[in-house]
Steps between C-alpha positions, in 0.01 A plus 500: 500500500832662410506829314668467162618715213482374143713672237448448127728607217434574135873515429692199371767357728808596299792508746611384843801488731699181562765515773582864422484466121230638269348257251278613212312174449182634342150386585516138619133402477422382143148640492634847580793491257283581198426840655867599524599713199839524333703689755826620648560548872730741681609577855591828669629560852289682759623770737364814667259546789751725678462854630382736352316271253386233745185414302670429166709217364755536218596265218875448461664520159362370170284187473711183463360227278450165673596187306228231514539178699841586649601567861595868511680679783348846549738747672225671702334402826165627368390533140200493267443268203280618211403303192401693187270381224712476183218419260575664163227749413644627174777718361552874527753652255620147424566439872312231693240633744426281800235488768712601802233459765609350833314177577715383794649706781635376832739630764753261658744507790810289543815491712858519384771297678687674782832417668515266799398667825457430868202363689251522672226632274172676575172509308202714602156441346242763599128450430307827506226546762528146637462452874613190685143375544414578138792286387400214731139512377568505126837327441430150634743305279779752544454519878510121534823478303653795687430313825678193360801711404520662843399860430474710816203740508489803730166522682555845652638684199333838446546779247622851583315702233214498254605394150783317323777760493481600866509134605761363259750787535564408868542133403728559203701791641417549870373851420165675532326798341252514789531743794709382796316309770737401779861393459784732405370576151801360313271305271294804396586665168462880471129575488340679204806438283545288189674173583821436306483125449863486389607613849305231685674182618254244372549128561587446134778757529646306794488181294662673202781611733561129566522443123165324486276516194180695571151540355211740564175379341214738582158436343406864440126466424503843331759693299500777762523260794750257641663477841683828581357674191214687671386729657697735275585745776691226685612234250616563143627154411857386435754700302714192440395133507503394868599139425680295237159398367231769524184418308296821503544538119353151454200586718453838327490330160246243616285761675489721191457229235435147622273494806136433413255639577636833628582445868434129442690188608580345160765550234422487129706180492227328703708492819397621846711802597570385855621160381741665255637713785539187714690347207752784525539445875549124467723516192736751661562306819531174307742653249730625776448224756875429515589869537426767759183680397228733625155562356213723601173409332178696553183354345247780519213513257347156559407570862513878540126555459384156614744290705268198464652454154819377666353150465545527121871428549468235773576209266777690328677621815486158668640342182779759485596425860513129423726561200727726703529233769562218253768697313692580819446876479375516859821342632683832484230768488282672757150543358250758625134494392308794642234766456555874517176555694156344522180575311460881503208566266243216492180455700684294763628839620158560655549211740705476817707210370558689175656795682728260687600312185585823319769557764624139506669412169653164423865442585658159456863396465678178408867466593748245361575195715868598516401835653262352756762245607771763543294772667283297736458777758382744234243247381375452858463877527320512168247237606435682828452824310226349282266563797626854569406834350744572216528787255647585162820624664555165674462334160752739346765427762449127445526524122798732533675234708436250221607746229827575680546143626531636857331276753731505802407673824820706533325824402331769706150431628338757272673349197371156598128573495309271268321170511828309552544686832243490778270799462492593868695740719871432519481413870310180415750372242 
């Protein structure tokens, strides 16, 4: 029996997005319409979530009234819509006095059009605390469709640290905040010092250098959390938005106002949080399918405390993959679906297999047909490496090759490490 989450809403359904445009359509179900009072609705842009106020969003400018039943372009990539009760209560000093209570409130994200850019594209979807075996056990529909598409899954991939930050920093930037163990230490950042995120060469910075449109979508789970926002003696958050589309303000607003119950999995709109965050992931890569793009998406709260809840999004993720395939998005985009680590906190930790799974997160990758046809030797290497021990740093080199569109073998050996190159001593190449 699948686990499920049911979200109910007492709010009317007043507004929605249609191909990047906001429409104030009002409640559509007749039996609910009688409960909607006389009203006016407004939007305001969302910003904030940057150092030193990483746990707060900001509203931009004055509220802008939304005309009913018209497609409206909103000049913000994230914004909130509020509808106020305009029922006349009386007059005060000959002036009308209205009930101004808010009966509808919802945050939205959208994507503005960018200039034409180069390919290939890269999308990374990270599922918190999900090991390879956990994914295979609980995501039956998604796994079957991934096999049909030709996803390659690494069977010897292992993490290098404990939690999310220490495992995703090596993948996204090839750097580590852990003490040096072997090697020449080039990847180790100064110990016991605050990390300046603006000075780190993340994958999205490489893609921005190629004039690609970028997105960072991090499900924060708590207003004081988020990837690279804690512990406070090491990470302080970003001082400037790291990508063209950075949705921390959107998540801050939802965490403070819309997620029910506190630390729950539902929004007051009746939607499941994780499915809304998957909407952002899918909408972005569909919107920019004809342009060069990069997205990093980290879905945290659904599975952080209990990775078994990953099955809640099995139907949704498999459907998203089918839509991406049918729309041609996967023809020019490398797609990574992975975990940051396995289950760290549940009772499975007290078993032998649980300790192994904690160290063996999911890593899967789907490459476009055009890439596999052109780089046949790299694909042979990749398939051989599925059976070999691989680490976060191998993944980084591979994703860096994709980000920079550098796949040839005319580089030094140490710059060729990664799952496209055989992970054995040079003498055996």
